[in-house]
C-alpha positions as CSV (number, residue, x, y, z in Angstrom):
1,M,100.2,88.2,66.7
2,Q,102.3,89.0,69.8
3,Q,101.4,86.0,72.0
4,N,100.1,87.1,75.9
5,I,102.5,85.8,78.5
6,H,101.5,87.6,81.6
7,G,97.7,88.0,83.4
8,G,95.0,90.5,81.6
9,D,94.0,87.9,79.1
10,I,90.5,89.6,79.3
11,Y,90.3,89.7,75.4
12,S,90.2,86.2,74.0
13,R,88.2,84.5,76.7
14,P,85.2,84.9,78.2
15,V,86.0,86.7,82.2
16,R,83.8,88.3,84.8
17,L,86.5,87.5,87.3
18,D,90.5,88.5,86.7
19,F,92.1,87.6,89.4
20,S,95.6,87.4,87.0
21,V,96.3,91.1,87.5
22,N,97.7,92.1,90.3
23,G,96.7,95.9,91.0
24,N,95.3,97.4,93.7
25,P,91.9,96.4,94.8
26,L,90.7,100.1,96.1
27,G,90.9,100.9,92.5
28,M,91.9,104.1,90.8
29,P,91.5,107.3,93.2
30,V,88.1,108.5,92.3
31,E,90.0,112.2,91.5
32,A,92.3,110.8,89.3
33,R,89.1,109.5,87.5
34,L,87.6,112.5,87.2
35,S,91.0,113.9,86.0
36,L,91.3,111.4,83.0
37,L,88.1,113.0,82.0
38,A,89.6,116.8,82.4
39,A,92.4,115.7,80.1
40,I,89.9,115.3,77.0
41,D,90.0,119.3,76.6
42,H,93.8,118.9,76.4
43,V,94.3,116.3,73.9
44,G,94.6,119.0,71.3
45,E,97.9,120.0,72.6
46,Y,100.9,118.9,72.6
47,P,102.1,117.4,76.6
48,D,104.7,119.0,78.5
49,A,108.0,117.0,77.5
50,A,109.7,118.1,80.3
51,A,106.3,117.1,82.7
52,G,107.4,120.0,85.4
53,E,104.1,119.4,87.3
54,L,104.5,115.9,87.6
55,T,107.6,115.5,88.4
56,E,106.8,118.3,91.3
57,T,104.5,116.4,92.4
58,V,106.3,112.7,92.7
59,N,109.1,114.7,94.3
60,H,106.6,115.9,97.3
61,M,106.0,112.3,97.3
62,L,108.3,110.6,97.3
63,S,110.4,113.1,100.1
64,V,107.6,112.0,102.4
65,Q,107.6,108.5,102.2
66,S,111.4,108.4,102.1
67,G,111.5,111.2,105.4
68,R,114.0,113.4,103.0
69,E,114.3,115.2,100.6
70,I,114.4,113.7,97.0
71,P,116.4,115.6,94.5
72,K,113.6,116.0,91.6
73,E,116.6,115.8,89.0
74,Y,117.1,112.1,90.2
75,L,113.8,111.3,88.0
76,L,113.1,110.2,85.1
77,F,109.4,109.3,83.3
78,G,108.4,106.3,81.4
79,N,105.3,104.6,79.3
80,G,105.2,102.2,82.7
81,A,107.9,100.2,84.0
82,S,108.5,98.5,81.1
83,E,109.3,101.5,78.5
84,L,112.1,102.7,81.5
85,F,113.8,98.7,81.3
86,L,114.2,99.0,77.8
87,A,115.9,102.6,78.0
88,I,118.2,101.4,80.3
89,V,119.5,98.1,78.5
90,H,119.1,100.0,75.4
91,A,121.5,102.8,77.2
92,L,124.0,100.4,78.7
93,K,124.5,97.3,76.5
94,P,125.4,95.6,78.8
95,K,127.0,92.2,77.5
96,N,125.8,89.9,80.7
97,I,122.6,90.4,82.6
98,V,122.0,88.5,85.9
99,I,118.1,87.8,86.3
100,P,117.0,85.4,89.4
101,V,114.0,83.2,88.7
102,P,111.2,83.0,89.0
103,S,111.1,86.7,88.3
104,F,109.2,89.2,86.0
105,Y,109.3,88.3,82.4
106,G,109.6,92.1,81.5
107,Y,113.4,91.6,82.6
108,E,114.1,89.4,79.8
109,Y,112.1,90.6,77.4
110,A,114.4,93.6,78.1
111,A,117.5,91.7,77.8
112,K,116.7,90.1,74.6
113,A,116.2,93.2,73.2
114,A,119.6,94.7,73.8
115,D,121.0,91.0,72.8
116,S,122.4,90.7,76.1
117,H,123.6,87.1,77.5
118,I,121.3,86.0,80.1
119,K,122.6,84.5,83.7
120,Y,119.6,82.9,85.3
121,A,119.9,82.6,88.8
122,Y,117.5,79.8,90.0
123,L,116.0,80.2,93.7
124,S,115.0,77.3,95.7
125,E,111.5,76.5,96.8
126,E,112.9,75.1,100.1
127,T,114.0,78.9,100.7
128,A,110.4,80.2,99.6
129,F,112.1,81.2,96.9
130,C,114.2,84.3,98.6
131,P,117.6,84.9,96.9
132,G,120.5,84.3,99.5
133,K,124.8,83.7,99.3
134,E,123.8,81.3,95.9
135,L,123.0,85.0,93.8
136,L,126.0,86.9,95.1
137,Q,128.2,83.9,94.0
138,E,126.3,84.5,90.7
139,L,127.4,88.3,90.5
140,T,131.0,88.3,88.9
141,A,133.4,90.5,87.9
142,D,132.2,90.0,83.7
143,I,128.6,90.7,84.5
144,D,127.2,94.0,83.9
145,L,123.6,94.8,85.2
146,L,121.3,92.7,87.4
147,F,117.6,93.2,87.4
148,L,116.1,92.8,90.9
149,A,112.6,92.8,92.1
150,N,111.8,94.1,95.6
151,P,109.2,92.4,96.7
152,N,109.6,89.9,93.9
153,N,106.9,88.6,91.1
154,P,105.2,85.7,91.3
155,T,106.1,85.4,94.6
156,G,105.6,88.2,96.7
157,Q,108.8,88.4,98.6
158,L,110.3,91.0,99.9
159,L,114.3,91.0,100.7
160,G,116.2,92.0,104.4
161,R,117.6,95.2,104.1
162,E,120.9,94.2,105.4
163,Y,120.8,91.4,102.4
164,L,120.1,93.8,100.2
165,R,122.6,96.3,101.4
166,E,125.3,93.6,101.0
167,L,124.1,92.7,97.6
168,L,124.2,96.3,96.4
169,E,128.0,96.7,97.8
170,H,129.1,93.6,96.2
171,C,128.1,95.0,93.1
172,R,129.2,98.0,93.3
173,Q,132.7,96.5,94.5
174,Q,132.3,94.3,91.0
175,G,131.2,97.1,88.3
176,I,127.5,95.7,88.2
177,I,124.3,97.9,87.8
178,V,121.7,97.3,90.2
179,V,117.8,97.3,88.4
180,L,115.7,97.3,91.7
181,D,112.2,97.1,90.5
182,E,109.9,98.0,93.2
183,C,106.9,98.2,91.5
184,F,105.0,96.1,94.4
185,I,106.7,97.9,97.6
186,E,103.8,100.6,98.2
187,F,101.7,97.4,99.0
188,C,103.8,96.4,101.7
189,E,104.1,97.5,105.8
190,T,106.9,99.6,106.7
191,D,107.9,102.3,109.0
192,R,110.3,105.6,108.6
193,E,112.5,103.8,111.7
194,Q,112.7,100.6,109.2
195,P,111.8,101.3,105.7
196,R,111.4,98.4,103.4
197,S,112.4,100.5,100.3
198,L,115.5,101.6,99.1
199,L,114.1,105.2,98.0
200,G,115.4,107.1,101.3
201,K,119.1,105.7,100.6
202,I,119.1,106.4,96.9
203,D,122.5,108.5,97.2
204,Q,124.7,106.0,98.7
205,Y,124.7,103.3,95.8
206,E,126.0,105.1,92.6
207,N,125.1,102.0,90.8
208,L,121.2,101.7,91.9
209,L,118.4,102.2,89.4
210,L,115.1,101.7,91.4
211,V,112.3,101.6,89.5
212,R,108.3,101.9,90.3
213,A,105.2,102.1,88.7
214,F,101.9,103.9,89.0
215,T,100.6,100.7,87.3
216,K,99.9,98.8,90.7
217,S,99.6,101.1,93.5
218,F,96.9,103.2,92.0
219,A,95.0,100.4,89.4
220,M,95.7,102.4,86.5
221,P,97.9,99.7,84.0
222,G,95.5,101.5,81.2
223,V,96.9,104.8,82.0
224,R,101.2,103.6,81.3
225,L,103.0,105.5,83.6
226,G,106.3,104.7,85.6
227,Y,109.4,106.7,87.1
228,L,112.8,105.5,87.9
229,V,115.0,107.7,90.5
230,C,118.8,107.7,90.4
231,S,121.6,109.6,91.8
232,N,124.0,109.1,89.1
233,E,124.0,112.0,86.8
234,G,125.6,110.5,84.2
235,L,123.8,107.1,83.8
236,R,120.3,109.5,83.8
237,E,121.4,111.2,81.3
238,K,122.4,107.7,78.7
239,I,119.1,106.5,79.6
240,R,117.1,110.1,79.1
241,R,118.7,109.8,75.7
242,Q,117.1,106.4,75.1
243,L,113.3,107.8,76.2
244,P,111.2,109.5,73.3
245,E,109.9,113.0,73.5
246,W,106.5,113.4,74.9
247,N,106.6,109.9,76.0
248,L,103.8,110.9,78.6
249,S,100.4,111.5,77.5
250,V,98.2,114.3,78.9
251,F,96.2,111.5,80.2
252,A,99.1,109.7,82.2
253,Q,100.6,113.3,83.2
254,R,97.2,114.4,84.9
255,A,96.0,111.3,86.4
256,G,99.5,110.8,88.1
257,I,99.5,114.3,89.0
258,V,96.4,114.0,91.0
259,C,97.6,110.2,92.3
260,A,100.8,111.5,93.7
261,E,98.5,114.6,95.8
262,Q,96.4,111.4,97.1
263,A,99.1,109.6,98.1
264,E,99.4,109.6,101.9
265,Q,96.3,108.5,102.7
266,Y,95.1,106.7,99.6
267,L,98.6,103.6,100.2
268,Q,98.4,103.8,104.0
269,D,94.4,102.4,103.3
270,T,96.0,100.2,100.3
271,V,98.4,98.6,103.0
272,E,95.8,97.6,105.9
273,Y,93.4,96.7,103.3
274,V,95.6,94.3,101.6
275,K,96.8,92.9,104.9
276,T,93.9,91.8,106.1
277,K,92.2,90.6,102.5
278,R,95.7,88.8,101.9
279,A,95.7,86.8,105.8
280,Y,91.6,85.8,105.1
281,L,92.7,84.4,101.1
282,R,95.7,82.7,102.9
283,E,93.8,81.2,105.5
284,G,90.6,80.5,102.9
285,L,93.2,78.8,100.5
286,E,94.7,76.3,103.3
287,A,91.9,75.4,104.8
288,L,90.9,74.0,100.9
289,G,94.2,72.0,100.8
290,I,96.4,74.9,98.5
291,R,100.0,75.5,99.3
292,V,100.4,79.3,99.9
293,V,104.0,80.9,99.3
294,S,103.9,83.4,101.9
295,G,104.2,86.4,100.2
296,E,103.8,90.4,101.5
297,A,102.5,92.1,98.2
298,D,99.2,92.5,96.6
299,F,98.6,88.8,95.4
300,L,99.9,84.7,96.1
301,L,101.6,82.6,94.8
302,L,100.0,78.9,95.0
303,Y,100.9,75.3,94.3
304,T,97.9,72.6,94.0
305,T,97.9,69.5,91.7
306,Q,94.4,70.3,91.6
307,P,93.3,71.5,87.9
308,I,92.3,74.8,89.3
309,Y,92.9,77.4,86.5
310,D,90.6,75.3,84.0
311,R,88.0,74.9,87.1
312,L,87.7,78.4,87.5
313,L,88.4,79.8,84.2
314,A,85.1,77.2,82.9
315,K,83.1,79.5,85.7
316,G,85.0,82.7,84.4
317,I,87.4,83.5,86.6
318,L,90.8,84.0,85.6
319,I,94.0,83.6,87.5
320,R,97.5,83.4,86.5
321,N,98.9,80.4,85.3
322,C,102.6,80.5,86.6
323,E,104.0,76.8,84.5
324,N,105.6,79.8,81.9
325,F,107.1,81.4,84.8
326,R,111.0,80.5,84.2
327,G,112.4,78.2,87.5
328,L,108.3,77.2,88.3
329,G,106.2,74.8,86.7
330,E,102.9,72.9,86.7
331,G,101.2,73.3,89.4
332,Y,102.0,77.4,90.1
333,Y,99.4,79.8,90.2
334,R,99.7,83.6,91.3
335,I,96.1,85.3,92.6
336,A,95.6,88.8,92.9
337,V,94.1,90.3,96.6
338,K,90.9,91.6,95.3
339,K,88.0,92.8,97.4
340,Q,86.4,91.1,99.8
341,E,83.3,90.2,97.7
342,E,84.9,88.8,95.2
343,N,87.7,87.0,96.9
344,E,85.1,85.1,98.7
345,V,83.4,84.3,95.2
346,L,86.9,82.7,94.2
347,L,87.1,80.5,97.6
348,R,83.4,79.7,97.1
349,E,84.5,78.2,93.7
350,L,87.4,76.8,94.6
351,A,85.4,75.0,98.0
352,M,82.6,73.5,95.0
353,G,85.0,72.1,92.7
354,D,83.5,70.7,89.7
């Protein structure tokens, strides 16, 4: 049996509130839920292998977000971001991969699937786990690929725009492909003048593979839908050949179309809601003597010497124990930003103690 090393392990224990999975607290859009029901009428048909309508609607969503036209040819879809990570490494067969840690285990999983050598770049707690010059020093000419998240999981840290551009230019000069995971970028505040995403600059970097997913942003991890944006046709075609035909079900395509159509207002509401509830949670946690890493996503990384994982689990509340994240250890936990009433329950149970 495969061990669950991620959050969301609600199947082997009684859980009434799951703070271990950091999805959108607003939940899946109602229209998307209805689209899943309507898709039942199409299960006797093969899904569109070219995902034509999905491509059109997601392309429009991204063009609105970036303030420029994103060529639809730049898009590749996967059964979640995880399938795309695997397709990337199987297509490129990188000998040496750099992974800054702590970060999402899925990068390591993909690298091992390709038998790549992994070089871990340990981020310092003193800098709130933000990468700096030390990461650039690890990116030498013998490195083939870099996995990088913006914002990072589990820290929630966003990279500075100038630093990110310096890093990409450095990688270009060294011949390094950069897989930039932006699966949580849509939870972060931004504006057209100072975008946090590199989506609008995708044409400037032929070595950039930008990966996102509907999983977290639209609260649909069970549907499985991710996408990749890349301006390099040669890279895209290598990756495309590693993806199965019909890798997107009729359910994933219909839900993705509706979510993309609803995205502009829904994601604006999401950013405001998450910002307010994240601040509420942080203030409440710090009042209880728990140290909080200052992140900008829909989750918070915590440190405490209190045995809060077992204490909360005994009350049916699951949080993410981060001691198995490479670069962290005992005492680190991650909690999702959830609905106000759920956040209140968490803080109340923490305040009550044993």
